[in-house]
KEGU-429332 format. One line per 10 residues: for each residue y, z, x of N, C-alpha, C. Coordinates in steps of 0.2 Angstrom, whole numbers, plus 5000, padded with zeros to 4 digits. Atoms other than C-alpha are relative to their C-alpha. Layout:
<rs>
Y/Z/X/Y/Z/X/Y/Z/X ~ ...
</rs>
This chain:
<rs>
4999/4995/5003/4971/5046/4961/5010/5000/4994 ~ 4994/5003/5001/4990/5037/4958/4999/4998/4992 ~ 4999/5001/5005/4984/5029/4943/4999/5002/4996 ~ 5003/4994/5002/4976/5044/4937/5008/5004/4996 ~ 4995/4995/5000/4994/5053/4937/5004/4996/4993 ~ 4998/5005/5002/5002/5036/4929/4996/5000/4992 ~ 5003/5002/5007/4989/5034/4914/5000/5006/4996 ~ 4999/4993/5002/4993/5056/4911/5006/5001/4995 ~ 4995/5000/5003/5010/5052/4909/5000/4995/4994 ~ 5001/5006/5004/5009/5036/4899/4997/5004/4993
5002/4998/5006/4999/5047/4887/5002/5006/4996 ~ 4994/4994/5004/5012/5061/4886/5006/4998/5005 ~ 4991/5001/4999/5031/5056/4885/5000/5003/5006 ~ 4995/4995/5001/5036/5071/4887/5001/5001/5009 ~ 5000/5000/4992/5029/5071/4907/5006/4998/5003 ~ 4996/5006/4996/5040/5055/4910/5008/5005/5000 ~ 4994/4996/5000/5056/5064/4902/5000/5006/5003 ~ 4998/4994/4996/5054/5080/4912/5001/4996/5007 ~ 4999/5002/4993/5054/5068/4927/5005/4998/5002 ~ 4994/5001/5002/5068/5061/4921/5006/5004/5002
4996/4995/5002/5078/5074/4918/4998/5004/5007 ~ 4999/4999/4992/5074/5080/4936/5002/4997/5005 ~ 4995/5003/4995/5081/5068/4944/5006/4997/4998 ~ 4992/4998/5002/5097/5069/4933/5001/4994/4997 ~ 5000/5006/5005/5095/5053/4923/5004/5003/4995 ~ 5001/4995/5006/5103/5055/4906/5000/4998/4993 ~ 5003/5004/5006/5104/5051/4889/4994/4994/4997 ~ 5007/5001/5000/5086/5049/4888/5000/5001/4991 ~ 5003/5001/5008/5079/5044/4869/4993/4996/5003 ~ 5006/5000/4998/5063/5044/4867/4996/4998/4990
5004/5000/5004/5054/5035/4852/4992/4997/5000 ~ 5006/5003/5002/5036/5027/4847/4999/4994/5007 ~ 5002/5004/4996/5039/5012/4858/5002/4998/5006 ~ 4998/4997/4993/5048/5017/4873/5004/5005/5001 ~ 4995/4995/4995/5059/5027/4884/5005/4997/5001 ~ 4992/5001/4994/5078/5024/4888/5003/5004/5001 ~ 4995/4996/4998/5090/5030/4898/5005/5000/5003 ~ 4995/5003/4997/5105/5029/4908/5000/5004/5009 ~ 5000/4998/4995/5108/5031/4927/5005/5007/5001 ~ 4997/4994/5000/5122/5045/4924/5005/5000/4994
4999/4997/5008/5132/5053/4910/5007/4994/4997 ~ 4997/5003/5002/5144/5039/4910/4997/4993/4996 ~ 5003/5007/5001/5133/5025/4908/4996/4999/4993 ~ 5005/4998/5006/5122/5018/4892/4995/4999/5002 ~ 5007/5003/4999/5105/5018/4890/4996/4994/5001 ~ 5002/5008/4999/5100/5003/4897/4994/4998/5003 ~ 5005/5000/4997/5085/5006/4907/4992/5001/4997 ~ 5004/5000/5007/5068/5005/4897/4992/5002/5005 ~ 5008/5000/4997/5049/5012/4901/4998/5000/4992 ~ 5007/5000/5006/5037/5004/4887/4995/5005/4998
5008/4995/4998/5024/5015/4880/4995/4997/4996 ~ 5007/5004/5001/5015/5001/4874/4997/4993/5005 ~ 5000/5005/4996/5005/4990/4885/5001/5002/5009 ~ 4997/5000/4995/5011/4999/4901/4997/5005/5003 ~ 5003/4993/4998/5000/5011/4909/5001/5000/5007 ~ 4996/5002/4993/5007/5005/4926/5007/5004/5000 ~ 4995/4998/4998/5023/5012/4922/5005/4997/5002 ~ 4994/5004/4999/5034/4998/4923/5008/5001/4998 ~ 4994/4999/5002/5052/5001/4922/5006/4993/5001 ~ 4995/5006/4999/5067/4989/4919/5005/5001/4997
4993/4998/4999/5083/4990/4923/5003/4996/5001 ~ 4997/5006/5003/5094/4977/4913/5006/5000/5006 ~ 4996/5003/4997/5110/4981/4923/5000/4998/5006 ~ 5003/5003/4992/5102/4979/4940/4995/4996/5000 ~ 5006/5006/5001/5090/4965/4935/4995/5003/5005 ~ 5007/4999/4995/5076/4976/4943/4993/5005/4996 ~ 5008/4997/5001/5058/4980/4938/4995/5002/5005 ~ 5005/4996/4997/5045/4990/4945/4999/5005/4997 ~ 5003/4992/5002/5035/5006/4945/5007/5005/4999 ~ 4997/4995/5003/5041/5021/4940/5003/5004/5006
5001/4996/4992/5035/5029/4959/5008/4994/5005 ~ 4994/5005/4996/5047/5012/4966/5007/5002/4996 ~ 4995/5001/5001/5060/5013/4956/5004/5008/5001 ~ 4996/4993/4997/5065/5034/4960/4999/4997/5008 ~ 4999/4998/4991/5063/5031/4979/5007/4994/5000 ~ 4994/5006/4998/5075/5013/4976/5007/5001/4998 ~ 4992/4996/5003/5088/5023/4965/5000/5006/5003 ~ 5001/4992/4999/5086/5041/4970/5000/5001/5010 ~ 5001/4998/4995/5083/5040/4988/4996/5005/5004 ~ 5004/4996/4999/5068/5049/4989/4997/4999/5003
5006/5002/4998/5052/5048/4997/4994/4999/4996 ~ 5005/5000/5002/5037/5041/4994/4995/5008/4999 ~ 5002/4995/4997/5029/5057/4997/5003/5006/4993 ~ 4996/4994/5000/5043/5070/4988/4996/4997/4992 ~ 5001/4998/5006/5039/5059/4972/4992/4999/4997 ~ 5007/4997/5003/5022/5061/4970/4997/5006/4999 ~ 5000/4992/5001/5023/5079/4972/5003/5002/4994 ~ 4996/5001/5004/5035/5078/4958/4994/4998/4994 ~ 5006/5003/5006/5019/5068/4947/4996/5006/4999 ~ 5005/4997/4999/5007/5080/4954/5001/5008/4995
4998/4996/5004/5017/5094/4946/5002/5001/4993 ~ 4997/5001/5007/5020/5088/4930/4994/4997/4997 ~ 5006/5001/5003/5003/5081/4927/4997/5004/5001 ~ 5004/4996/5001/4993/5095/4934/4994/4997/5005 ~ 5006/5004/4998/4982/5082/4944/5001/5002/5007 ~ 5001/4997/4994/4978/5090/4962/4996/4994/5003 ~ 5005/5005/4997/4967/5082/4974/4992/5003/4999 ~ 5008/4999/5003/4952/5093/4966/4998/4997/4992 ~ 5001/5003/5009/4957/5084/4948/4995/4996/5001 ~ 5007/5004/5003/4942/5078/4940/5004/4997/4994
4997/5002/5007/4944/5067/4924/4998/5002/4996 ~ 5002/4997/5006/4938/5071/4908/4994/4996/4999 ~ 5007/5004/5002/4918/5066/4907/4999/4998/4994 ~ 5002/5002/5005/4912/5056/4893/4994/4997/5002 ~ 5007/5003/5001/4895/5051/4888/4999/4994/5003 ~ 5001/5008/4994/4888/5038/4900/4992/4998/4997 ~ 5005/5004/5004/4874/5027/4893/4996/5001/5006 ~ 5002/4998/4994/4858/5031/4904/5000/5008/5001 ~ 5000/4995/5000/4862/5048/4903/5004/5002/5007 ~ 4992/5002/4994/4877/5043/4917/4994/5002/5006
5003/5000/4992/4864/5040/4930/5003/4995/5006 ~ 4997/5005/4995/4873/5025/4938/5008/5005/5001 ~ 4995/4996/4998/4890/5038/4936/4998/5004/5006 ~ 5002/4997/4995/4880/5049/4947/4997/4997/5009 ~ 5002/5004/4994/4873/5037/4960/5008/4999/5002 ~ 4993/5002/5001/4893/5032/4958/5004/5008/5007 ~ 4996/4995/4997/4898/5049/4965/4997/5002/5006 ~ 5007/4997/4993/4884/5053/4978/5002/4992/5006 ~ 4997/5005/4994/4891/5037/4987/5011/5001/5002 ~ 4992/4998/4999/4910/5041/4985/5003/5005/5006
4999/4997/4994/4915/5045/5003/5006/5007/4998 ~ 4996/4992/5000/4926/5064/5004/5007/4995/5007 ~ 4993/5002/4992/4944/5060/5014/5002/5005/5002 ~ 4995/4996/4996/4950/5071/5025/5005/4999/5001 ~ 4993/5001/4999/4967/5073/5025/5003/5009/5005 ~ 4997/4994/4993/4980/5085/5039/5006/5000/4997 ~ 4995/4997/4999/4994/5095/5037/5005/4995/5005 ~ 4997/5003/4996/5009/5083/5045/5003/5002/5007 ~ 5000/4999/4995/5011/5096/5056/4994/5001/5008 ~ 5005/5003/4994/4995/5089/5067/5002/4996/5003
4995/5003/4995/5006/5076/5075/5003/5003/5004 ~ 4995/4997/4995/5016/5090/5083/4997/5001/5007 ~ 5003/5000/4995/5003/5089/5095/5001/4993/5007 ~ 4997/5008/4997/5010/5072/5102/5007/5000/5001 ~ 4993/4999/5000/5025/5068/5108/5004/4995/4994 ~ 4999/5003/5007/5038/5060/5094/5003/4996/5003 ~ 4997/5006/4998/5044/5045/5104/4997/4995/5000 ~ 5004/5005/5000/5041/5028/5103/4999/4997/5007 ~ 5001/5001/4993/5036/5018/5117/5001/4991/5001 ~ 4997/5007/4999/5040/5002/5128/4994/4995/4998
5006/5007/4998/5022/4991/5127/5002/5000/4991 ~ 4998/5001/5006/5028/4991/5107/5006/4997/4999 ~ 4992/5002/5001/5046/4987/5109/5000/4994/5003 ~ 5001/5005/4997/5040/4973/5122/4998/4995/4994 ~ 5004/5001/5006/5027/4968/5108/5006/4996/4995 ~ 4995/5001/5004/5044/4966/5096/5000/5005/4996 ~ 4999/4995/5006/5043/4982/5084/5005/5004/5004 ~ 4994/4997/4998/5058/4991/5086/4999/5004/5000 ~ 4999/4993/4998/5063/5009/5089/5000/5001/4995 ~ 5000/4998/5006/5067/5009/5072/4996/5001/4996
5005/5003/5002/5052/5004/5066/4995/5005/5001 ~ 5003/4995/4996/5043/5015/5076/4997/5007/4998 ~ 4998/4996/5001/5051/5028/5071/4998/5000/4991 ~ 5004/4999/5007/5047/5026/5051/4994/4998/5001 ~ 5005/5002/5002/5031/5023/5055/4995/5007/5003 ~ 5001/4992/4997/5029/5041/5063/4997/4998/5006 ~ 5005/5001/4995/5023/5032/5079/5001/5005/5005 ~ 4996/4995/4996/5022/5045/5092/4995/4998/5006 ~ 5001/5001/4993/5015/5047/5111/4995/5005/5003 ~ 5006/4995/4996/4999/5056/5120/5002/5000/5005
4997/5001/4992/5005/5058/5136/4994/5003/5005 ~ 5005/4996/4996/4989/5069/5142/4993/4992/5000 ~ 5005/5008/5000/4978/5052/5137/5003/4994/5002 ~ 4996/5006/4997/4992/5041/5141/5000/4993/4994 ~ 5000/5005/5007/4992/5032/5123/5003/5000/4995 ~ 4997/4999/5006/5001/5028/5109/4996/5001/4992 ~ 5005/4998/5007/4997/5036/5091/5003/4999/4994 ~ 4998/5003/5006/4997/5028/5076/4999/5004/4992 ~ 5004/4996/5005/4995/5041/5062/5000/4994/4994 ~ 5004/5005/5006/4984/5033/5047/5003/5006/4997
4999/4995/5007/4990/5040/5029/4994/4999/4996 ~ 5003/5004/5005/4979/5039/5015/5005/5000/4993 ~ 4997/4999/5005/4986/5031/4996/5006/5005/4998 ~ 4994/4994/5002/4995/5049/4993/5006/5003/5003 ~ 4995/4997/4995/5005/5049/5008/4997/5006/5003 ~ 5003/4994/4994/4993/5063/5017/4999/4998/5005 ~ 5003/5001/4993/4989/5062/5035/4993/4999/5000 ~ 5006/4998/5000/4972/5057/5036/4996/4997/5006 ~ 5003/5002/4991/4969/5051/5055/5007/4996/5005 ~ 4994/5002/4995/4978/5044/5070/4995/4997/5005
5004/5006/4996/4973/5027/5078/5004/5002/5007 ~ 4998/5001/4992/4975/5028/5099/5003/4992/5000 ~ 4999/5007/4998/4980/5012/5107/5002/5002/5007 ~ 5000/4998/4994/4978/5014/5125/5008/4996/5002 ~ 4995/5001/4997/4996/5013/5136/4999/4994/5005 ~ 5000/5005/4995/4991/4996/5146/5001/4994/4996 ~ 4999/5006/5001/4996/4980/5143/4993/4995/4996 ~ 5007/5003/5000/4978/4972/5146/4995/5005/5001 ~ 5004/4994/4999/4968/4986/5142/4991/4998/4997 ~ 5006/5002/4998/4953/4975/5138/4996/5004/4990
5002/4999/5005/4940/4978/5121/5001/5006/4998 ~ 5003/4993/5001/4940/4997/5121/5010/5003/5000 ~ 4993/4999/5000/4960/4996/5120/5002/5005/4995 ~ 4998/4995/5004/4960/5005/5103/4995/5005/4998 ~ 5005/4996/5003/4949/5020/5096/5005/5006/4996 ~ 4997/4996/5004/4952/5034/5083/4999/5008/5005 ~ 4998/4995/4995/4961/5050/5093/4997/5007/4992 ~ 5000/4997/5007/4960/5059/5074/4993/4994/4995 ~ 5004/5005/5002/4943/5048/5065/5002/5000/4991 ~ 5000/5001/5009/4947/5042/5045/4995/4995/4997
5005/5006/5003/4938/5031/5034/5006/4995/4997 ~ 4993/5006/5003/4952/5015/5034/4998/4997/4996 ~ 5002/5003/5004/4943/5007/5021/5001/5004/4995 ~ 4999/4995/5005/4948/5020/5009/5012/4999/4999 ~ 4995/5001/5002/4966/5015/5011/5003/4995/5003 ~ 4995/5006/5000/4979/5002/5015/5005/5002/5005 ~ 4993/5000/4996/4991/5004/5031/5006/4997/4997 ~ 4994/5002/5001/5007/5004/5027/5002/5002/4992 ~ 5000/5000/5006/5004/5008/5008/5004/5004/4996 ~ 4995/4992/5004/5014/5025/5005/5006/4996/5005
4994/5001/4998/5029/5019/5018/5003/4995/5000 ~ 4996/5008/5001/5031/5000/5011/5000/5004/4992 ~ 5001/5002/5005/5027/5005/4992/5007/4998/4995 ~ 4996/5002/5003/5044/5003/4986/5001/4992/4999 ~ 4999/5007/4994/5044/4984/4996/4994/4995/4995 ~ 5004/5001/4999/5026/4982/4989/4998/4999/4991 ~ 4997/5002/5006/5028/4984/4970/5003/4995/4995 ~ 5000/5007/5003/5028/4968/4960/5005/4994/5002 ~ 4997/5003/4993/5031/4958/4976/4993/4995/5000 ~ 5004/5000/4993/5022/4946/4987/4995/5006/5003
5003/4994/4995/5008/4956/4996/4997/4996/5005 ~ 5005/5002/4995/5004/4951/5012/4998/5006/5003 ~ 5004/4997/4997/4989/4958/5019/4997/4998/5007 ~ 5006/5004/4992/4983/4957/5038/4996/5006/5002 ~ 5006/4995/4998/4971/4964/5047/5003/5007/5005 ~ 4998/4992/4997/4980/4977/5060/5006/5003/4997 ~ 4994/4993/5002/4993/4992/5060/5006/4996/5002 ~ 4996/5004/4995/5004/4982/5073/5003/4995/4996 ~ 4997/5008/5002/5006/4966/5063/5004/5004/4994 ~ 4998/4996/5004/5012/4978/5048/5009/5001/5003
4994/5001/4997/5024/4983/5059/5005/4996/5004 ~ 4995/5007/4997/5031/4968/5068/5002/4996/4993 ~ 4998/5001/5006/5032/4962/5050/5007/5003/4997 ~ 4997/4998/5002/5044/4975/5045/5006/5000/5004 ~ 4996/5002/4997/5052/4973/5060/5006/4994/5001 ~ 4999/5005/5001/5056/4956/5056/5003/4999/4993 ~ 4996/5002/5008/5064/4959/5037/4993/5002/4997 ~ 5006/5004/5005/5045/4957/5029/4998/5009/4999 ~ 5001/4996/5001/5043/4974/5022/4994/5002/4994 ~ 5004/5001/5002/5030/4969/5009/4994/4999/5000
5005/5004/4996/5015/4969/5020/4995/5008/5000 ~ 5006/4995/4997/4998/4980/5022/4995/4999/5005 ~ 5004/5004/4996/4984/4980/5033/4994/5004/4999 ~ 5007/4995/5002/4965/4985/5030/4998/5003/5008 ~ 5007/4997/4995/4961/4989/5048/4994/4998/5003 ~ 5008/5008/4998/4946/4974/5051/5002/4995/4996 ~ 5002/5007/5003/4942/4959/5043/4999/5000/4993 ~ 5006/5000/5005/4934/4964/5029/5005/5005/4993 ~ 4995/4996/5004/4943/4972/5011/4995/5003/4997 ~ 5006/4996/5007/4933/4985/5002/5002/5001/4993
4999/4999/5008/4932/4988/4985/5005/5006/4998 ~ 4993/4996/5001/4945/5004/4987/5007/4997/5002 ~ 4994/5006/4998/4956/4991/4996/5001/4997/4994 ~ 4998/5004/5005/4954/4979/4981/5004/5001/4996 ~ 4996/4997/5007/4959/4992/4968/5008/5000/5004 ~ 4993/4997/4996/4975/4999/4979/5004/4991/4998 ~ 4997/5005/5000/4981/4980/4980/5002/4997/4991 ~ 4997/5000/5004/4980/4978/4962/5003/5003/4996 ~ 4997/4998/5005/4985/4992/4956/5010/4999/5000 ~ 4994/5002/4999/5002/4986/4965/5005/4994/4993
4998/5005/5005/5004/4973/4949/5004/4994/5006 ~ 4999/5005/4994/5006/4961/4965/5003/4991/4995 ~ 4999/5006/5004/5014/4944/4960/4996/4994/5004 ~ 5006/5003/4996/5004/4937/4974/4995/5004/5004 ~ 5004/4997/4994/4990/4943/4986/4999/4994/5004 ~ 5001/5006/4992/4990/4934/5004/4998/5004/5004 ~ 5006/4997/4994/4974/4938/5016/5005/4996/5005 ~ 4994/5001/4994/4987/4935/5032/4991/5001/5006 ~ 5004/4997/4994/4970/4939/5044/4999/4993/5005 ~ 4997/5005/4993/4969/4932/5061/4999/4994/5000
5001/5006/4997/4969/4916/5070/4994/4997/5002 ~ 5007/5000/4997/4952/4908/5071/4995/5004/4997 ~ 5006/4997/5006/4942/4918/5060/4998/4997/4994 ~ 5002/5003/5005/4930/4911/5050/5002/4999/4993 ~ 4995/4997/5007/4939/4906/5034/4994/5002/4995 ~ 5006/4994/5006/4921/4911/5024/5000/5005/4999 ~ 4997/4994/5000/4926/4925/5028/5005/5003/4997 ~ 4995/4997/5005/4941/4927/5021/5000/4999/4992 ~ 5000/5002/5008/4937/4918/5004/4996/5004/4996 ~ 5005/4998/5002/4922/4930/5003/5004/5007/4997
4996/4994/5000/4935/4944/5005/5003/4999/4992 ~ 4998/5001/5005/4945/4935/4990/4996/5000/4994 ~ 5003/5001/5004/4931/4933/4980/4998/5008/4998 ~ 5000/4992/5001/4929/4953/4981/5004/5003/4996 ~ 4992/4994/5005/4947/4957/4976/4999/4998/4994 ~ 5000/5003/5007/4943/4944/4961/4995/5005/4995 ~ 5006/4996/5005/4926/4953/4956/5003/5007/4999 ~ 4999/4995/5002/4932/4970/4957/5004/5002/4998 ~ 4994/4999/5005/4949/4968/4948/4998/4994/4993 ~ 5000/5007/5006/4941/4956/4936/5003/5000/4993
4995/5000/5003/4952/4963/4923/5007/4998/4998 ~ 4994/5000/4999/4966/4957/4930/5002/4993/5002 ~ 5000/5006/5000/4972/4940/4931/5006/4998/5009 ~ 4994/5000/4995/4978/4939/4950/5000/4993/5005 ~ 5000/5005/4997/4985/4925/4959/4998/5002/5007 ~ 5002/4998/4993/4977/4924/4977/5000/4994/5004 ~ 4999/5005/4995/4981/4915/4992/4998/5002/5007 ~ 5004/4998/4996/4978/4915/5010/5004/4994/5005 ~ 4999/5004/4995/4983/4909/5027/4996/4996/5003 ~ 5005/5005/4997/4974/4894/5033/5003/4995/5007
4998/5000/4991/4977/4894/5052/4998/4994/5002 ~ 5001/5006/4997/4968/4877/5054/5007/4993/4998 ~ 4993/5004/4999/4986/4870/5049/5004/5001/5005 ~ 4998/4998/4996/4992/4879/5063/4999/4998/5008 ~ 5001/5003/4995/4994/4870/5082/5003/5004/5005 ~ 4997/4996/4996/5002/4884/5092/4998/5007/5003 ~ 5001/4993/4998/4992/4901/5090/4993/4998/5004 ~ 5009/4999/4998/4976/4906/5100/4996/5002/4994 ~ 5005/4997/5004/4961/4914/5094/5001/5009/5000 ~ 4999/4993/4999/4963/4932/5088/5009/5000/4999
4993/4998/5001/4982/4930/5085/5002/5000/4991 ~ 4997/4999/5005/4989/4937/5070/5006/4995/4999 ~ 4996/5004/5002/5001/4927/5060/5007/5002/5002 ~ 4994/4997/4996/5017/4938/5067/5000/5001/5006 ~ 5000/4998/4992/5012/4939/5085/5006/4995/5004 ~ 4996/5002/4996/5023/4925/5089/5007/4998/4999 ~ 4992/5000/5000/5040/4929/5082/5001/4997/4993 ~ 4996/5001/5009/5051/4928/5066/4999/4992/4996 ~ 5001/5006/5004/5052/4910/5065/4995/4998/4999 ~ 5007/5003/4999/5034/4904/5069/4999/5004/4993
5001/5000/5006/5031/4916/5054/4999/4998/4995 ~ 4998/5003/5005/5042/4910/5043/4997/4993/5001 ~ 5001/5004/4998/5035/4894/5047/4992/5001/4995 ~ 5008/5000/5003/5017/4901/5043/5003/5000/4991 ~ 4998/4998/5005/5024/4909/5027/5002/4992/4995 ~ 4997/5007/5004/5032/4891/5020/4996/4994/5000 ~ 5001/5007/5000/5022/4878/5025/4990/5002/5001 ~ 5008/5000/4997/5001/4885/5029/4999/5004/4995 ~ 5004/4997/5008/4997/4895/5012/4998/4997/4997 ~ 4999/5002/5005/4988/4890/5002/4994/5003/4994
5003/4995/5006/4981/4896/4984/4993/4997/5000 ~ 5007/5000/5000/4965/4901/4982/4997/5000/4992 ~ 5004/5000/5008/4954/4894/4966/4991/5002/5002 ~ 5008/4995/5000/4939/4908/4962/4996/4995/4998 ~ 5007/5001/5001/4924/4900/4960/5000/5000/4990 ~ 5002/4997/5008/4919/4899/4941/4996/5004/4999 ~ 5007/4992/5001/4902/4910/4942/5004/5007/5002 ~ 4997/4993/4998/4914/4923/4949/5008/5002/4995 ~ 4993/4997/5005/4931/4925/4934/4994/5004/4996
</rs>
């Protein structure tokens, strides 16, 4: 839906102007090629949004040497949240949860489009007040694992006192609450330590997508399996991270990664996982995003001599993760038949 909103704004620049005015930018000038504007009344119009070949709505702020999309730019320069910007864009574009793109004439009577409609899952979302049933506290177990209380607050970690479990809220790509994963509050809880207190379709989102959005756009993106890895990375200062919730990339997740205009997509799946699975995931990303020239990388854990099976590359501390990033990443060469 973010792509739809961007596309609508790109095709009607008056909507972009309306958003810039609402956020008190000044000296807004529009021509056929670009929109120029200033941060304040005293500044010059040195910030540019091109109106050609720019459906990602990239903003270039020359004085600050800053380049990112309009959403990330507003978050970074105006101190607003991802959800606040999305809400503003929804109002301006008229795109809501029930929005449907204008239908075009399809080949074969649209039979393939109808198949797609029947198989596209519905994402259930909930008001943030759903979290009121839990205690708004961080927990010692995550703290012992290296996830700071500040990070736990950032990701809205809660606690279910009745069930004695940590609650990890899951958000959809628009920043809406879509489920809650529970982690049994016991260090050695065995295989059943994770379950969904509020079920959701994790394959339809990326954990950390909305929370870390301004750090993901036009940046390297580290893609982990678990939510905890994203929170550990955040604590280490690496905020350009998301998680799949499994060891498999879905079509939707591949499209979300591509939508961020990444410098590199780097799969950081757990130690010991068959590297064939990692490579199949990279093939899927390339296939789903065939129109993009993506730079795909992965962690080759075979270079690593100190981790154990199922370790995430962030589990052994910040210094070890830095070593992984600097010496154990491999560029993936997509097979010619997949191009």
